[in-house]
C-alpha positions, 0 to 999 in steps of 0.5 A: 500500500503506497501513500503519496498524498500528504493528507493521508500521511498526516493522518498516519502521523497523527493517529497511527491510523488512516482510512483510505479508499482503494480498489484492492480487497484487503483482508481484515487482520492481514499484515500490509507493507506501507510505503510512505512518500519521502519517509520509507516503509513500515508494516501495518495491519488492516483494521477494517474494510468496507466494500462500496462504502455508503455516504454514511460510512464515509462521514464516519471515517473522514476524521481519519482520512486526513481530509476535511470533507468527504467531498475532498476525499472522494475527489482526490481518490478519483483523481488518484485512481481514475474512478471512485475506488471500491473499498474503504480500508482502515490501516494502522501503523506503529505511530512512534516508529513512523515518527522516528522515521520521519525525524531520522529521514 
């Protein structure tokens, strides 16, 4: 899983958790390699996956997406993927390790 946009990277650094819109059907509980732009690689865990998230699902998770609104989040996802991704995926990473990587980067 690659993060190149600043907004979700900020959420990862702030919360150690991010909600992201993806096309790949990740499995809850699985370990995932997370590549963070200009920082490096850390291993995370898939905490939740929602197929075809509703507007209400997006509203519930927008606070850990890094975006100020669902509209901006979905617009950015469409720009990055060329369409609205099929899955809302919540991934956690060791926040302290990620912050150390940023400091040492």
